[in-house]
C-alpha positions as CSV (number, residue, x, y, z in Angstrom):
1,X,71.0,129.7,199.6
2,X,69.6,126.6,199.4
3,X,68.2,127.0,195.6
4,X,71.6,128.4,194.5
5,X,73.3,125.4,195.6
6,X,70.7,123.3,194.2
7,X,71.1,124.5,191.3
8,X,75.1,124.3,191.2
9,X,74.8,120.4,192.3
10,X,73.0,119.4,189.1
11,X,75.0,121.3,187.0
12,X,78.0,119.5,188.7
13,X,76.2,116.3,188.5
14,X,78.2,114.6,190.9
15,X,80.9,116.6,192.0
16,X,81.3,114.7,195.6
17,X,83.3,117.8,196.5
18,X,80.8,120.2,195.6
19,X,78.6,118.4,198.0
20,X,81.2,117.6,201.1
21,X,81.4,121.0,201.2
22,X,77.2,121.2,201.3
23,X,77.0,118.9,203.6
24,X,80.2,120.6,205.8
25,X,78.0,124.1,205.2
26,X,74.8,122.7,206.5
27,X,76.9,121.1,209.5
28,X,78.2,124.1,210.6
29,X,74.5,125.9,210.1
30,X,72.5,123.5,211.9
31,X,75.0,122.4,214.9
32,X,75.7,126.2,215.9
33,X,73.1,127.9,217.3
34,X,73.6,131.5,216.2
35,X,74.9,130.7,212.4
36,X,72.3,131.7,210.0
37,X,69.4,132.9,212.6
38,X,70.7,136.2,214.3
39,X,70.1,138.6,212.2
40,X,67.1,141.3,213.2
41,X,65.2,140.9,210.1
42,X,65.1,137.0,210.7
43,X,64.3,137.2,214.1
44,X,61.4,139.8,213.7
45,X,60.3,138.0,210.5
46,X,59.9,134.6,212.1
47,X,60.6,132.5,215.0
48,X,64.3,131.1,214.4
49,X,63.7,127.9,214.4
50,X,61.2,127.1,212.2
51,X,63.4,129.2,210.0
52,X,66.0,126.5,210.6
53,X,63.1,123.4,210.4
54,X,62.5,125.3,206.6
55,X,66.1,125.0,205.6
56,X,66.7,121.9,206.9
57,X,63.5,120.5,205.0
58,X,64.8,122.4,201.7
59,X,67.9,121.0,202.1
60,X,66.5,117.7,202.2
61,X,64.2,118.0,199.4
62,X,66.5,120.0,197.1
63,X,70.1,118.4,197.3
64,X,70.2,115.2,199.4
65,X,66.6,112.9,198.0
66,X,67.0,114.3,194.1
67,X,71.2,112.3,195.3
68,X,69.3,109.2,196.5
69,X,67.2,109.2,193.4
70,X,69.6,109.0,190.9
71,X,70.5,105.7,189.9
72,X,73.5,107.0,187.9
73,X,75.4,108.5,191.1
74,X,78.4,107.6,192.4
75,X,78.9,105.4,195.1
76,X,80.7,108.3,196.8
77,X,78.0,111.0,196.2
78,X,75.3,108.5,197.7
79,X,78.0,108.0,200.8
80,X,77.7,111.4,200.9
81,X,74.1,111.6,200.9
82,X,73.6,109.4,203.2
83,X,76.0,111.4,205.3
84,X,73.5,113.7,204.9
85,X,70.5,112.2,206.2
86,X,72.4,111.4,209.2
87,X,73.5,114.7,210.0
88,X,69.9,115.5,209.5
89,X,68.5,113.4,212.1
90,X,70.8,115.5,215.1
91,X,69.3,118.8,213.6
92,X,65.8,118.2,213.0
93,X,64.6,114.4,213.5
94,X,60.9,115.5,212.8
95,X,61.7,116.6,209.7
96,X,63.1,113.2,208.4
97,X,60.6,111.1,209.8
98,X,58.2,112.3,206.4
99,X,61.1,111.4,204.2
100,X,62.2,108.0,206.3
101,X,60.2,105.9,204.0
102,X,61.9,107.1,200.9
103,X,65.3,106.7,202.7
104,X,64.4,103.2,203.8
105,X,63.6,102.1,199.9
106,X,66.7,103.5,199.1
107,X,68.6,101.4,201.5
108,X,66.9,98.2,200.5
109,X,68.7,98.4,197.5
110,X,72.2,100.2,197.9
111,X,76.1,99.4,196.1
112,X,77.8,97.3,197.8
113,X,80.5,99.9,198.1
114,X,78.4,102.3,200.2
115,X,77.3,99.4,202.4
116,X,79.1,100.8,205.5
117,X,77.7,104.2,205.5
118,X,74.0,102.9,204.9
119,X,74.6,100.7,207.4
120,X,75.2,103.3,209.7
121,X,72.6,105.4,208.7
122,X,70.3,102.6,209.5
123,X,71.7,102.3,212.8
124,X,71.6,106.1,213.3
125,X,67.5,106.0,212.8
126,X,67.3,103.0,215.1
127,X,69.0,105.3,217.3
128,X,67.2,108.1,216.9
129,X,63.4,106.8,217.0
130,X,64.3,105.1,219.7
131,X,65.3,108.1,222.0
132,X,62.1,109.5,220.8
133,X,60.2,106.2,221.7
134,X,58.7,106.3,218.0
135,X,60.2,102.8,216.8
136,X,56.2,102.4,215.9
137,X,56.7,105.3,213.0
138,X,60.0,103.4,211.7
139,X,58.4,99.8,211.7
140,X,55.7,101.3,209.7
141,X,57.6,103.3,207.1
142,X,59.2,99.8,206.3
143,X,56.0,98.1,205.7
144,X,55.8,100.5,203.0
145,X,58.9,99.6,201.4
146,X,58.5,98.1,197.9
147,X,61.5,96.2,197.6
148,X,61.2,97.0,193.7
149,X,64.6,97.3,193.0
150,X,66.9,94.2,191.5
151,X,70.0,93.2,193.3
152,X,72.6,93.0,190.8
153,X,74.3,89.8,191.1
154,X,75.4,90.8,194.6
155,X,76.7,94.4,193.6
156,X,74.1,96.0,195.6
157,X,72.4,94.8,198.6
158,X,68.9,95.0,201.0
159,X,70.1,96.3,204.1
160,X,66.8,96.2,205.6
161,X,67.3,92.1,205.3
162,X,70.4,92.4,207.0
163,X,71.6,90.5,210.2
164,X,73.1,94.0,211.2
165,X,70.1,96.0,210.9
166,X,67.6,92.9,212.2
167,X,69.6,92.8,215.4
168,X,69.8,96.3,216.1
169,X,66.2,96.9,215.4
170,X,65.7,93.4,218.0
171,X,67.3,95.0,220.8
172,X,65.6,98.7,220.1
173,X,62.2,97.1,220.0
174,X,62.5,94.7,223.5
175,X,64.5,97.4,225.2
176,X,62.7,100.2,224.6
177,X,59.4,99.8,222.7
178,X,56.4,100.6,224.3
179,X,54.0,97.2,224.5
180,X,51.2,99.6,223.8
181,X,52.8,100.3,220.0
182,X,53.2,96.6,219.7
183,X,49.8,95.7,217.8
184,X,49.3,98.5,215.3
185,X,53.4,98.0,214.4
186,X,52.6,94.1,213.8
187,X,49.3,94.5,212.0
188,X,50.9,97.4,210.3
189,X,53.3,94.5,209.0
190,X,50.8,90.9,208.8
191,X,48.4,93.8,206.1
192,X,51.3,94.9,203.8
193,X,52.6,91.3,203.5
194,X,48.8,89.7,203.3
195,X,48.5,92.4,200.6
196,X,52.1,91.6,198.4
197,X,51.4,87.7,198.5
198,X,47.8,88.1,197.8
199,X,49.1,88.7,194.4
200,X,51.5,86.2,194.1
201,X,50.5,83.0,192.1
202,X,52.2,79.8,191.1
203,X,53.1,76.0,191.5
204,X,55.8,74.2,193.0
205,X,57.6,74.4,189.6
206,X,57.7,77.8,189.9
207,X,58.6,78.5,193.1
208,X,61.5,76.3,193.0
209,X,62.8,78.4,189.5
210,X,62.4,81.6,191.5
211,X,64.6,80.3,194.0
212,X,67.5,78.4,192.5
213,X,67.5,81.4,189.7
214,X,66.4,84.4,191.6
215,X,64.4,85.5,187.9
216,X,60.8,86.8,187.7
217,X,58.6,86.0,185.0
218,X,58.5,90.0,185.1
219,X,59.6,92.6,186.7
220,X,55.7,92.9,188.8
221,X,56.9,89.7,189.9
222,X,60.0,90.6,190.7
223,X,58.7,93.6,193.1
224,X,56.3,91.1,194.9
225,X,58.6,88.5,195.5
226,X,61.3,90.5,197.0
227,X,58.9,92.7,198.9
228,X,57.5,89.7,200.3
229,X,60.5,88.0,201.8
230,X,61.8,91.5,203.1
231,X,58.1,92.0,204.9
232,X,58.4,88.3,205.9
233,X,61.8,88.6,207.2
234,X,61.4,91.8,209.4
235,X,57.9,90.6,210.9
236,X,59.6,87.6,212.3
237,X,62.3,89.1,214.2
238,X,60.4,92.3,215.0
239,X,57.1,89.5,216.5
240,X,60.3,87.4,218.3
241,X,61.7,91.0,219.9
242,X,58.5,92.1,220.9
243,X,57.8,89.3,223.1
244,X,60.1,91.4,225.8
245,X,57.7,94.1,225.9
246,X,55.0,92.3,228.0
247,X,55.2,93.0,231.7
248,X,51.8,92.2,232.6
249,X,49.4,88.9,232.8
250,X,46.4,91.8,230.8
251,X,49.5,92.6,228.0
252,X,49.8,88.7,228.0
253,X,46.8,87.4,227.0
254,X,46.3,91.1,224.3
255,X,49.5,89.4,222.9
256,X,48.3,85.9,222.4
257,X,45.5,86.7,220.9
258,X,47.5,88.8,218.5
259,X,49.5,86.1,218.3
260,X,46.4,83.7,217.0
261,X,44.9,86.0,214.9
262,X,48.0,87.0,213.1
263,X,49.2,82.8,212.5
264,X,45.8,82.2,211.3
265,X,45.3,84.8,209.2
266,X,48.9,84.6,207.5
267,X,48.7,80.1,207.2
268,X,45.2,81.2,205.6
269,X,47.0,83.8,202.8
270,X,50.2,81.5,202.1
271,X,48.5,77.8,202.1
272,X,49.2,77.4,198.4
273,X,50.7,80.3,196.8
274,X,54.5,79.8,196.1
275,X,55.8,80.3,199.7
276,X,56.8,77.8,201.3
277,X,59.7,79.2,202.6
278,X,58.1,82.3,204.2
279,X,54.6,80.0,205.6
280,X,57.6,77.3,207.5
281,X,59.5,80.8,208.6
282,X,56.5,83.0,210.3
283,X,54.9,78.9,211.4
284,X,57.8,78.3,213.3
285,X,58.5,82.2,214.7
286,X,54.5,82.2,215.8
287,X,55.2,78.5,217.7
288,X,58.3,79.8,219.1
289,X,57.0,83.5,220.3
290,X,54.0,81.4,221.9
291,X,55.4,79.5,223.6
292,X,57.1,82.0,225.6
293,X,53.8,83.5,226.7
294,X,51.1,81.5,229.7
295,X,48.1,80.7,228.9
296,X,48.7,79.2,224.9
297,X,49.1,75.6,225.8
298,X,46.3,74.6,224.0
299,X,47.1,76.8,221.0
300,X,50.2,75.9,220.6
301,X,49.0,71.9,221.2
302,X,46.4,72.2,218.2
303,X,49.0,73.7,216.3
304,X,51.8,71.7,216.6
305,X,50.0,68.3,216.5
306,X,52.4,66.1,214.1
307,X,49.6,64.9,212.0
308,X,48.5,68.6,210.8
309,X,52.2,69.9,210.6
310,X,53.0,67.1,208.5
311,X,50.2,67.1,206.5
312,X,49.6,71.1,206.5
313,X,52.6,72.8,207.4
314,X,55.6,70.8,206.0
315,X,56.1,70.8,202.1
316,X,56.2,68.2,199.4
317,X,59.2,66.6,199.8
318,X,59.8,68.0,196.1
319,X,60.4,71.1,197.0
320,X,62.5,70.6,200.1
321,X,65.3,68.9,197.6
322,X,64.8,72.1,195.7
323,X,65.5,74.9,197.9
324,X,67.9,74.0,200.8
325,X,66.2,77.2,202.9
326,X,63.4,74.9,202.8
327,X,64.2,71.9,203.6
328,X,66.2,73.5,206.9
329,X,63.0,75.2,207.7
330,X,61.1,71.8,207.5
331,X,63.8,70.0,209.5
332,X,63.6,73.1,212.0
333,X,60.0,73.0,212.7
334,X,60.0,69.4,212.7
335,X,62.4,69.3,215.5
336,X,60.4,72.2,217.5
337,X,57.2,69.7,217.0
338,X,59.2,67.0,218.3
339,X,60.1,68.9,220.8
340,X,57.1,70.5,222.5
341,X,55.6,66.7,222.4
342,X,58.3,65.5,224.4
């Protein structure tokens, strides 16, 4: 049945009526415990739940993913495919996990016309993984996403850095993530960020060009730049949210050690790169997270010693003037440092 539907879909290209009908058929099949699974031959030959899982996986791979991959798909077709992902999250969330990295990659560059549907799909992803207490799998999938599609002059948007998604993810992490999962998530995000940032080279002048014109010197540069910025934003939000998962003195001590190691690694990696904004943001966030934990006073004093902040963290006046975002973050870091010593 699914092979037939896929063949018809390929022939019809982006026939939204056909896709909507297929979605409805799949919804009926998976929401009804009897439909399609009650024949004697089916029950005798194999477990009915496995047959449902096989059918769901076939539907995802043969119908939904080709539409998500099609750069020429209409907005309506893409919206229906995203609706199919939400349907699959209800029918078999374990199977969707195998496709989560691919889905997140698509959601990192969606047409603005389907942003509402895509945002709903992201929200469904979060609620599903939250309910299963496996938000770590979602965060690990985000760490593997390459933001390698150009955001075409506002025609597309990266929902993985949208305030709505970041706020919902942060709330879910602070409310439902077991603290035991936090360290691995931060490590995965930091590893991915360091790997991408290590590929970055350039000077203050190239940084100015990147921030003002948003043009990269090559397609590969665009991949690294977009991915580094995305990972920085996700990591910053995740670190602040994960502080709320600390509930014991032992956890506080271990988390403080994790922050110290993370800070040192990130500052060393980002130093000398054309990543002043990312470095300022991560300094600010890690200092803020540390201030919410007990036993971090000496580390905070060392990191926020005024002379050190001025010479090692705050960027040059030329870079500050080149990018308002860098200037704003520089001011926040300066205020944070001053507040710590008053």
